[in-house]
C-alpha positions, 0 to 999 in steps of 0.5 A, a space after each residue: 837324834 834323841 831317843 826316849 827310854 822309859 823306866 817303870 817306877 819299880 826300876 827307879 834304882 836303875 834310873 838313879 844308877 845311870 844318873 849317878 854314873 854307876 851304871 854305864 851300859 843300858 841294855 834293851 832287847 834289840 827290837 826294831 825300836 832300838 835298831 836305829 840308835 847310833 853313837 853320838 845320839 842322845 838318850 832321854 831317860 824318863 822315870 816318873 816326872 824325872 828326866 835326864 839326858 845322856 850321850 851315847 858313846 857306843 852301840 853294840 848288838 849281841 845275840 845272847 846274854 852270855 855274849 854280852 857279858 863276855 864284852 861287858 862286866 855285870 857291874 857296868 850293866 847292873 851295879 847292884 847285882 852279883 851274878 849273871 843268873 840274877 841279871 837273867 832273872 831280872 831281864 825275864 821280869 820284863 814283858 815277853 823279854 825271853 822271846 824278844 831276846 831270843 828273836 832279836 838279841 840285845 843292844 848295849 848302849 854305852 853311856 
């Protein structure tokens, strides 16, 4: 099955890190939209007019940012950041993410 993930133009650096293979774990708030994604599915990543496809190797759900960071190094999630505090700050720039993470947790998609 194919799933489309869109990146805002302001987040093109994240899109390019996935394209280059530097970012190997994509995370999203685990809302209903992401709960039917399974290992073996294909992610279609879109940023502006650019598009790439990546096969999902593994999908894991986490209740908190801290538990996710116990399972994955920050460099696999956000290669350009240096601390969990920076990543938390980045996550909370997305609309309603603090509330969504509290309610649904996070999904980690290994690429």
